[in-house]
N, CA, C, O and the ligand as a Tripos MOL2 file, in Angstrom:
@<TRIPOS>MOLECULE
protein
  225   223    57     0     0
PROTEIN
NO_CHARGES

@<TRIPOS>ATOM
      1 N           6.7450   16.5240  -12.0910 N.3       1 MET1
      2 CA          6.8940   15.9580  -10.6440 C.3       1 MET1
      3 C           7.4460   14.6400  -10.6480 C.2       1 MET1
      4 O           6.9860   13.7800  -11.3990 O.2       1 MET1
      5 N           8.4550   14.3980   -9.8180 N.am      2 SER2
      6 CA          9.1450   13.2020   -9.7650 C.3       2 SER2
      7 C           8.3490   12.1790   -9.1330 C.2       2 SER2
      8 O           7.5660   12.4570   -8.2240 O.2       2 SER2
      9 N           8.5320   10.8650   -9.6230 N.am      3 ASP3
     10 CA          7.8070    9.7390   -8.9440 C.3       3 ASP3
     11 C           8.7410    9.0470   -7.9250 C.2       3 ASP3
     12 O           8.4780    7.9250   -7.4930 O.2       3 ASP3
     13 N           9.8460    9.7480   -7.5490 N.am      4 ILE4
     14 CA         10.6230    9.2970   -6.4210 C.3       4 ILE4
     15 C          10.5320   10.2900   -5.2190 C.2       4 ILE4
     16 O          10.8020   11.4840   -5.3530 O.2       4 ILE4
     17 N          10.1540    9.7590   -4.0920 N.am      5 ASP5
     18 CA          9.9480   10.7290   -3.0570 C.3       5 ASP5
     19 C          11.3360   10.8870   -2.1340 C.2       5 ASP5
     20 O          12.3840   10.3080   -2.4170 O.2       5 ASP5
     21 N          11.1890   11.6310   -1.1630 N.am      6 ALA6
     22 CA         12.3440   12.0350   -0.3410 C.3       6 ALA6
     23 C          13.1290   10.7380    0.2690 C.2       6 ALA6
     24 O          14.3130   10.7860    0.6020 O.2       6 ALA6
     25 N          12.3540    9.6330    0.3650 N.am      7 ASP7
     26 CA         12.8840    8.4020    0.9900 C.3       7 ASP7
     27 C          13.6520    7.6660   -0.1760 C.2       7 ASP7
     28 O          14.3140    6.6640    0.0930 O.2       7 ASP7
     29 N          13.5810    8.1120   -1.3730 N.am      8 GLY8
     30 CA         14.1280    7.3260   -2.4770 C.3       8 GLY8
     31 C          13.2620    6.1850   -2.9220 C.2       8 GLY8
     32 O          13.7150    5.2850   -3.6270 O.2       8 GLY8
     33 N          12.0780    6.2170   -2.5320 N.am      9 LEU9
     34 CA         11.1200    5.2180   -2.8250 C.3       9 LEU9
     35 C          10.1220    5.7110   -3.8440 C.2       9 LEU9
     36 O           9.7990    6.8980   -3.8060 O.2       9 LEU9
     37 N           9.6110    4.9190   -4.7400 N.am     10 PRO10
     38 CA          8.5370    5.4630   -5.6490 C.3      10 PRO10
     39 C           7.4440    5.8550   -4.8330 C.2      10 PRO10
     40 O           7.1370    5.2490   -3.8060 O.2      10 PRO10
     41 N           6.8010    6.9350   -5.3020 N.am     11 SER11
     42 CA          5.5790    7.3250   -4.6510 C.3      11 SER11
     43 C           4.5130    6.2550   -4.7870 C.2      11 SER11
     44 O           4.3610    5.5560   -5.7890 O.2      11 SER11
     45 N           3.7630    6.1970   -3.6350 N.am     12 GLY12
     46 CA          2.7640    5.2470   -3.4950 C.3      12 GLY12
     47 C           1.6860    5.2870   -4.5320 C.2      12 GLY12
     48 O           1.5940    6.2350   -5.3120 O.2      12 GLY12
     49 N           0.8680    4.2660   -4.5470 N.am     13 PRO13
     50 CA         -0.3420    4.3210   -5.3300 C.3      13 PRO13
     51 C          -1.2940    5.3720   -4.7190 C.2      13 PRO13
     52 O          -1.0870    5.8110   -3.5870 O.2      13 PRO13
     53 N          -2.2560    5.7400   -5.4150 N.am     14 PHE14
     54 CA         -3.1930    6.8070   -4.8510 C.3      14 PHE14
     55 C          -4.6650    6.3070   -4.7160 C.2      14 PHE14
     56 O          -5.1730    5.4480   -5.4360 O.2      14 PHE14
     57 N          -5.1960    6.8790   -3.8260 N.am     15 CYS15
     58 CA         -6.6160    6.6320   -3.3850 C.3      15 CYS15
     59 C          -7.5160    6.8080   -4.6300 C.2      15 CYS15
     60 O          -7.5070    7.8610   -5.2670 O.2      15 CYS15
     61 N          -8.2770    5.7790   -4.9540 N.am     16 PRO16
     62 CA         -9.1990    5.9350   -6.1420 C.3      16 PRO16
     63 C         -10.3080    6.8340   -5.8930 C.2      16 PRO16
     64 O         -11.0490    7.2390   -6.7890 O.2      16 PRO16
     65 N         -10.4240    7.1650   -4.5740 N.am     17 ARG17
     66 CA        -11.6610    7.9690   -4.1730 C.3      17 ARG17
     67 C         -11.2670    9.3950   -4.0810 C.2      17 ARG17
     68 O         -12.0010   10.2420   -4.5890 O.2      17 ARG17
     69 N         -10.1320    9.7470   -3.4560 N.am     18 CYS18
     70 CA         -9.7910   11.1130   -3.3330 C.3      18 CYS18
     71 C          -8.5380   11.5500   -3.9790 C.2      18 CYS18
     72 O          -8.2150   12.7380   -4.0190 O.2      18 CYS18
     73 N          -7.7480   10.4840   -4.5440 N.am     19 GLY19
     74 CA         -6.5120   10.8660   -5.1860 C.3      19 GLY19
     75 C          -5.3270   11.1850   -4.3690 C.2      19 GLY19
     76 O          -4.2680   11.5770   -4.8610 O.2      19 GLY19
     77 N          -5.5630   10.9800   -2.9180 N.am     20 GLY20
     78 CA         -4.4240   11.2040   -2.0210 C.3      20 GLY20
     79 C          -3.4430   10.0580   -2.1160 C.2      20 GLY20
     80 O          -3.7960    8.9650   -2.5600 O.2      20 GLY20
     81 N          -2.2530   10.2940   -1.7140 N.am     21 GLU21
     82 CA         -1.3350    9.1950   -1.7180 C.3      21 GLU21
     83 C          -1.5990    8.3210   -0.5500 C.2      21 GLU21
     84 O          -1.9170    8.8340    0.5230 O.2      21 GLU21
     85 N          -1.4960    7.0950   -0.6770 N.am     22 LEU22
     86 CA         -1.8070    6.0710    0.2080 C.3      22 LEU22
     87 C          -0.6410    5.7750    1.1140 C.2      22 LEU22
     88 O           0.4700    5.7830    0.5840 O.2      22 LEU22
     89 N          -0.7230    5.5310    2.3230 N.am     23 ASP23
     90 CA          0.2690    5.0700    3.2670 C.3      23 ASP23
     91 C           0.3240    3.5310    3.1270 C.2      23 ASP23
     92 O          -0.6530    2.8790    2.7590 O.2      23 ASP23
     93 N           1.5490    2.9750    3.4480 N.am     24 ARG24
     94 CA          1.6120    1.5920    3.3960 C.3      24 ARG24
     95 C           1.6850    1.1660    4.9250 C.2      24 ARG24
     96 O           2.3980    1.7880    5.7110 O.2      24 ARG24
     97 N           0.9800    0.1690    5.2770 N.am     25 GLU25
     98 CA          1.0690   -0.4760    6.6070 C.3      25 GLU25
     99 C           1.2450   -1.9810    6.4490 C.2      25 GLU25
    100 O           0.4780   -2.6720    5.7780 O.2      25 GLU25
    101 N           2.3360   -2.4580    7.1280 N.am     26 ILE26
    102 CA          2.7490   -3.7460    7.1390 C.3      26 ILE26
    103 C           1.9350   -4.5900    8.1360 C.2      26 ILE26
    104 O           1.9170   -4.2970    9.3310 O.2      26 ILE26
    105 N           1.2840   -5.6070    7.6490 N.am     27 LEU27
    106 CA          0.3870   -6.3580    8.5860 C.3      27 LEU27
    107 C           0.9860   -7.7740    8.6600 C.2      27 LEU27
    108 O           0.8510   -8.5410    7.7070 O.2      27 LEU27
    109 N           1.6530   -8.1360    9.7870 N.am     28 PRO28
    110 CA          2.1720   -9.4670    9.9240 C.3      28 PRO28
    111 C           1.0430  -10.4160   10.0320 C.2      28 PRO28
    112 O           0.0630  -10.1620   10.7320 O.2      28 PRO28
    113 N           1.1760  -11.5820    9.3010 N.am     29 GLU29
    114 CA          0.1810  -12.6840    9.5020 C.3      29 GLU29
    115 C           0.9420  -13.8180    9.7750 C.2      29 GLU29
    116 O           2.1680  -13.7720    9.8680 O.2      29 GLU29
    117 N           0.2100  -14.9460    9.9240 N.am     30 ARG30
    118 CA          0.7860  -16.1110   10.4100 C.3      30 ARG30
    119 C           1.9520  -16.6360    9.4570 C.2      30 ARG30
    120 O           3.0560  -16.9470    9.9040 O.2      30 ARG30
    121 N           1.6380  -16.7030    8.1940 N.am     31 ALA31
    122 CA          2.5140  -17.2430    7.2790 C.3      31 ALA31
    123 C           3.1900  -16.2100    6.3520 C.2      31 ALA31
    124 O           4.0470  -16.5850    5.5520 O.2      31 ALA31
    125 N           2.8480  -15.0140    6.4380 N.am     32 SER32
    126 CA          3.3430  -13.9920    5.5130 C.3      32 SER32
    127 C           3.1610  -12.6840    6.0370 C.2      32 SER32
    128 O           2.7060  -12.5030    7.1660 O.2      32 SER32
    129 N           3.5180  -11.6960    5.2170 N.am     33 LEU33
    130 CA          3.3010  -10.3390    5.5510 C.3      33 LEU33
    131 C           2.2350   -9.7480    4.5190 C.2      33 LEU33
    132 O           2.2190  -10.1620    3.3600 O.2      33 LEU33
    133 N           1.4740   -8.9130    4.9010 N.am     34 ARG34
    134 CA          0.6100   -8.2030    3.9430 C.3      34 ARG34
    135 C           0.9070   -6.6840    3.9090 C.2      34 ARG34
    136 O           1.2390   -6.1520    4.9690 O.2      34 ARG34
    137 N           0.8280   -6.0360    2.9260 N.am     35 VAL35
    138 CA          0.9130   -4.6540    2.8690 C.3      35 VAL35
    139 C          -0.3660   -4.0440    2.6020 C.2      35 VAL35
    140 O          -0.8770   -4.2270    1.4970 O.2      35 VAL35
    141 N          -0.9990   -3.2800    3.5500 N.am     36 ALA36
    142 CA         -2.2240   -2.5650    3.3430 C.3      36 ALA36
    143 C          -1.9210   -1.2260    2.7860 C.2      36 ALA36
    144 O          -0.9230   -0.5900    3.1240 O.2      36 ALA36
    145 N          -2.7380   -0.8340    1.9820 N.am     37 LEU37
    146 CA         -2.5540    0.6440    1.3580 C.3      37 LEU37
    147 C          -3.7950    1.2880    2.0540 C.2      37 LEU37
    148 O          -4.9640    0.9200    1.9400 O.2      37 LEU37
    149 N          -3.3140    2.3060    2.7850 N.am     38 VAL38
    150 CA         -4.3260    3.0170    3.7440 C.3      38 VAL38
    151 C          -4.3910    4.4910    3.3690 C.2      38 VAL38
    152 O          -3.3810    5.1940    3.3960 O.2      38 VAL38
    153 N          -5.5900    4.9530    3.0180 N.am     39 CYS39
    154 CA         -5.8160    6.3650    2.7560 C.3      39 CYS39
    155 C          -6.1620    7.0540    4.1280 C.2      39 CYS39
    156 O          -7.0100    6.5810    4.8840 O.2      39 CYS39
    157 N          -5.4470    8.2100    4.4040 N.am     40 PRO40
    158 CA         -5.8550    8.8540    5.6370 C.3      40 PRO40
    159 C          -7.1670    9.2710    5.8450 C.2      40 PRO40
    160 O          -7.5940    9.4740    6.9810 O.2      40 PRO40
    161 N          -7.9370    9.4380    4.7000 N.am     41 ALA41
    162 CA         -9.3040    9.8540    4.7060 C.3      41 ALA41
    163 C         -10.3370    8.7270    4.6590 C.2      41 ALA41
    164 O         -11.4040    8.7940    5.2680 O.2      41 ALA41
    165 N          -9.9540    7.6530    3.8790 N.am     42 HIS42
    166 CA        -10.8510    6.6090    3.5700 C.3      42 HIS42
    167 C         -10.5280    5.2470    4.1500 C.2      42 HIS42
    168 O         -11.2530    4.2760    3.9340 O.2      42 HIS42
    169 N          -9.3900    5.1850    4.9140 N.am     43 GLY43
    170 CA         -9.0460    3.8930    5.6160 C.3      43 GLY43
    171 C          -8.3500    2.8820    4.5020 C.2      43 GLY43
    172 O          -7.9630    3.2330    3.3880 O.2      43 GLY43
    173 N          -8.2860    1.6990    4.9940 N.am     44 ALA44
    174 CA         -7.6790    0.7360    3.9490 C.3      44 ALA44
    175 C          -8.3850    0.5970    2.6270 C.2      44 ALA44
    176 O          -9.5920    0.3750    2.5290 O.2      44 ALA44
    177 N          -7.5360    0.7470    1.5950 N.am     45 VAL45
    178 CA         -8.0440    0.7180    0.2740 C.3      45 VAL45
    179 C          -7.8290   -0.6430   -0.3150 C.2      45 VAL45
    180 O          -8.7280   -1.1430   -0.9910 O.2      45 VAL45
    181 N          -6.7850   -1.2320   -0.1230 N.am     46 SER46
    182 CA         -6.4450   -2.5040   -0.6660 C.3      46 SER46
    183 C          -5.3360   -3.3110    0.1200 C.2      46 SER46
    184 O          -4.5310   -2.7750    0.8820 O.2      46 SER46
    185 N          -5.3810   -4.4750   -0.1160 N.am     47 LEU47
    186 CA         -4.3040   -5.2620    0.4140 C.3      47 LEU47
    187 C          -3.4690   -5.9730   -0.6010 C.2      47 LEU47
    188 O          -4.0270   -6.4790   -1.5750 O.2      47 LEU47
    189 N          -2.2540   -6.0440   -0.4570 N.am     48 ALA48
    190 CA         -1.3500   -6.7450   -1.3820 C.3      48 ALA48
    191 C          -0.6220   -7.8750   -0.6420 C.2      48 ALA48
    192 O          -0.4540   -7.8490    0.5770 O.2      48 ALA48
    193 N          -0.2120   -8.8350   -1.4090 N.am     49 ASP49
    194 CA          0.4470   -9.9590   -0.7410 C.3      49 ASP49
    195 C           1.7290  -10.1450   -1.5170 C.2      49 ASP49
    196 O           1.8330  -10.9690   -2.4250 O.2      49 ASP49
    197 N           2.7630   -9.2920   -1.0950 N.am     50 PRO50
    198 CA          4.0000   -9.2650   -1.9220 C.3      50 PRO50
    199 C           4.7960  -10.4690   -1.7060 C.2      50 PRO50
    200 O           5.6990  -10.7440   -2.4960 O.2      50 PRO50
    201 N           4.5190  -11.2580   -0.6340 N.am     51 PHE51
    202 CA          5.3810  -12.3180   -0.4030 C.3      51 PHE51
    203 C           4.7010  -13.7400   -0.5980 C.2      51 PHE51
    204 O           5.2870  -14.7970   -0.3630 O.2      51 PHE51
    205 N           3.4640  -13.6460   -1.0320 N.am     52 THR52
    206 CA          2.8350  -14.8900   -1.3220 C.3      52 THR52
    207 C           2.1170  -14.7110   -2.7180 C.2      52 THR52
    208 O           1.6990  -13.6280   -3.1280 O.2      52 THR52
    209 N           2.0330  -15.8280   -3.3500 N.am     53 ARG53
    210 CA          1.4630  -15.7530   -4.7070 C.3      53 ARG53
    211 C           0.4910  -16.9250   -4.8910 C.2      53 ARG53
    212 O           0.5760  -17.9420   -4.2020 O.2      53 ARG53
    213 N          -0.4020  -16.7540   -5.8080 N.am     54 GLY54
    214 CA         -1.2260  -17.7590   -6.2330 C.3      54 GLY54
    215 C          -2.4630  -18.0100   -5.2660 C.2      54 GLY54
    216 O          -2.7380  -17.1900   -4.3900 O.2      54 GLY54
    217 N          -3.1630  -19.1160   -5.4460 N.am     55 GLY55
    218 CA         -4.2410  -19.4210   -4.5410 C.3      55 GLY55
    219 C          -5.4510  -18.3810   -4.8550 C.2      55 GLY55
    220 O          -5.4390  -17.5710   -5.7820 O.2      55 GLY55
    221 N          -6.4060  -18.5400   -3.9920 N.am     56 ALA56
    222 CA         -7.6600  -17.6960   -4.2260 C.3      56 ALA56
    223 C          -7.2800  -16.2680   -4.2230 C.2      56 ALA56
    224 O          -8.1370  -15.4010   -4.3940 O.2      56 ALA56
    225 ZN         -9.0130    8.6940   -0.0570 Zn       57 ZN57
@<TRIPOS>BOND
     1     1     2 1
     2     2     3 1
     3     3     4 2
     4     3     5 am
     5     5     6 1
     6     6     7 1
     7     7     8 2
     8     7     9 am
     9     9    10 1
    10    10    11 1
    11    11    12 2
    12    11    13 am
    13    13    14 1
    14    14    15 1
    15    15    16 2
    16    15    17 am
    17    17    18 1
    18    18    19 1
    19    19    20 2
    20    19    21 am
    21    21    22 1
    22    22    23 1
    23    23    24 2
    24    23    25 am
    25    25    26 1
    26    26    27 1
    27    27    28 2
    28    27    29 am
    29    29    30 1
    30    30    31 1
    31    31    32 2
    32    31    33 am
    33    33    34 1
    34    34    35 1
    35    35    36 2
    36    35    37 am
    37    37    38 1
    38    38    39 1
    39    39    40 2
    40    39    41 am
    41    41    42 1
    42    42    43 1
    43    43    44 2
    44    43    45 am
    45    45    46 1
    46    46    47 1
    47    47    48 2
    48    47    49 am
    49    49    50 1
    50    50    51 1
    51    51    52 2
    52    51    53 am
    53    53    54 1
    54    54    55 1
    55    55    56 2
    56    55    57 am
    57    57    58 1
    58    58    59 1
    59    59    60 2
    60    59    61 am
    61    61    62 1
    62    62    63 1
    63    63    64 2
    64    63    65 am
    65    65    66 1
    66    66    67 1
    67    67    68 2
    68    67    69 am
    69    69    70 1
    70    70    71 1
    71    71    72 2
    72    71    73 am
    73    73    74 1
    74    74    75 1
    75    75    76 2
    76    75    77 am
    77    77    78 1
    78    78    79 1
    79    79    80 2
    80    79    81 am
    81    81    82 1
    82    82    83 1
    83    83    84 2
    84    83    85 am
    85    85    86 1
    86    86    87 1
    87    87    88 2
    88    87    89 am
    89    89    90 1
    90    90    91 1
    91    91    92 2
    92    91    93 am
    93    93    94 1
    94    94    95 1
    95    95    96 2
    96    95    97 am
    97    97    98 1
    98    98    99 1
    99    99   100 2
   100    99   101 am
   101   101   102 1
   102   102   103 1
   103   103   104 2
   104   103   105 am
   105   105   106 1
   106   106   107 1
   107   107   108 2
   108   107   109 am
   109   109   110 1
   110   110   111 1
   111   111   112 2
   112   111   113 am
   113   113   114 1
   114   114   115 1
   115   115   116 2
   116   115   117 am
   117   117   118 1
   118   118   119 1
   119   119   120 2
   120   119   121 am
   121   121   122 1
   122   122   123 1
   123   123   124 2
   124   123   125 am
   125   125   126 1
   126   126   127 1
   127   127   128 2
   128   127   129 am
   129   129   130 1
   130   130   131 1
   131   131   132 2
   132   131   133 am
   133   133   134 1
   134   134   135 1
   135   135   136 2
   136   135   137 am
   137   137   138 1
   138   138   139 1
   139   139   140 2
   140   139   141 am
   141   141   142 1
   142   142   143 1
   143   143   144 2
   144   143   145 am
   145   145   146 1
   146   146   147 1
   147   147   148 2
   148   147   149 am
   149   149   150 1
   150   150   151 1
   151   151   152 2
   152   151   153 am
   153   153   154 1
   154   154   155 1
   155   155   156 2
   156   155   157 am
   157   157   158 1
   158   158   159 1
   159   159   160 2
   160   159   161 am
   161   161   162 1
   162   162   163 1
   163   163   164 2
   164   163   165 am
   165   165   166 1
   166   166   167 1
   167   167   168 2
   168   167   169 am
   169   169   170 1
   170   170   171 1
   171   171   172 2
   172   171   173 am
   173   173   174 1
   174   174   175 1
   175   175   176 2
   176   175   177 am
   177   177   178 1
   178   178   179 1
   179   179   180 2
   180   179   181 am
   181   181   182 1
   182   182   183 1
   183   183   184 2
   184   183   185 am
   185   185   186 1
   186   186   187 1
   187   187   188 2
   188   187   189 am
   189   189   190 1
   190   190   191 1
   191   191   192 2
   192   191   193 am
   193   193   194 1
   194   194   195 1
   195   195   196 2
   196   195   197 am
   197   197   198 1
   198   198   199 1
   199   199   200 2
   200   199   201 am
   201   201   202 1
   202   202   203 1
   203   203   204 2
   204   203   205 am
   205   205   206 1
   206   206   207 1
   207   207   208 2
   208   207   209 am
   209   209   210 1
   210   210   211 1
   211   211   212 2
   212   211   213 am
   213   213   214 1
   214   214   215 1
   215   215   216 2
   216   215   217 am
   217   217   218 1
   218   218   219 1
   219   219   220 2
   220   219   221 am
   221   221   222 1
   222   222   223 1
   223   223   224 2
@<TRIPOS>SUBSTRUCTURE
     1 MET1         2 RESIDUE 1 A MET
     2 SER2         6 RESIDUE 1 A SER
     3 ASP3        10 RESIDUE 1 A ASP
     4 ILE4        14 RESIDUE 1 A ILE
     5 ASP5        18 RESIDUE 1 A ASP
     6 ALA6        22 RESIDUE 1 A ALA
     7 ASP7        26 RESIDUE 1 A ASP
     8 GLY8        30 RESIDUE 1 A GLY
     9 LEU9        34 RESIDUE 1 A LEU
    10 PRO10       38 RESIDUE 1 A PRO
    11 SER11       42 RESIDUE 1 A SER
    12 GLY12       46 RESIDUE 1 A GLY
    13 PRO13       50 RESIDUE 1 A PRO
    14 PHE14       54 RESIDUE 1 A PHE
    15 CYS15       58 RESIDUE 1 A CYS
    16 PRO16       62 RESIDUE 1 A PRO
    17 ARG17       66 RESIDUE 1 A ARG
    18 CYS18       70 RESIDUE 1 A CYS
    19 GLY19       74 RESIDUE 1 A GLY
    20 GLY20       78 RESIDUE 1 A GLY
    21 GLU21       82 RESIDUE 1 A GLU
    22 LEU22       86 RESIDUE 1 A LEU
    23 ASP23       90 RESIDUE 1 A ASP
    24 ARG24       94 RESIDUE 1 A ARG
    25 GLU25       98 RESIDUE 1 A GLU
    26 ILE26      102 RESIDUE 1 A ILE
    27 LEU27      106 RESIDUE 1 A LEU
    28 PRO28      110 RESIDUE 1 A PRO
    29 GLU29      114 RESIDUE 1 A GLU
    30 ARG30      118 RESIDUE 1 A ARG
    31 ALA31      122 RESIDUE 1 A ALA
    32 SER32      126 RESIDUE 1 A SER
    33 LEU33      130 RESIDUE 1 A LEU
    34 ARG34      134 RESIDUE 1 A ARG
    35 VAL35      138 RESIDUE 1 A VAL
    36 ALA36      142 RESIDUE 1 A ALA
    37 LEU37      146 RESIDUE 1 A LEU
    38 VAL38      150 RESIDUE 1 A VAL
    39 CYS39      154 RESIDUE 1 A CYS
    40 PRO40      158 RESIDUE 1 A PRO
    41 ALA41      162 RESIDUE 1 A ALA
    42 HIS42      166 RESIDUE 1 A HIS
    43 GLY43      170 RESIDUE 1 A GLY
    44 ALA44      174 RESIDUE 1 A ALA
    45 VAL45      178 RESIDUE 1 A VAL
    46 SER46      182 RESIDUE 1 A SER
    47 LEU47      186 RESIDUE 1 A LEU
    48 ALA48      190 RESIDUE 1 A ALA
    49 ASP49      194 RESIDUE 1 A ASP
    50 PRO50      198 RESIDUE 1 A PRO
    51 PHE51      202 RESIDUE 1 A PHE
    52 THR52      206 RESIDUE 1 A THR
    53 ARG53      210 RESIDUE 1 A ARG
    54 GLY54      214 RESIDUE 1 A GLY
    55 GLY55      218 RESIDUE 1 A GLY
    56 ALA56      222 RESIDUE 1 A ALA
    57 ZN57       225 GROUP 0 **** ****
């Protein structure tokens, strides 16, 4: 199975609970954007901060 999907993007990470592919949701914040990884069954699984680094 290819790890490139029909959009030409790498397939997303997978839910640690059900193994389903996670959707990405962009969450605009005051100073940055966040990408939330959301399982259709389990809701938000994790948040990443692709545009900010460091700190707590
Ligand atoms: Zn899940």
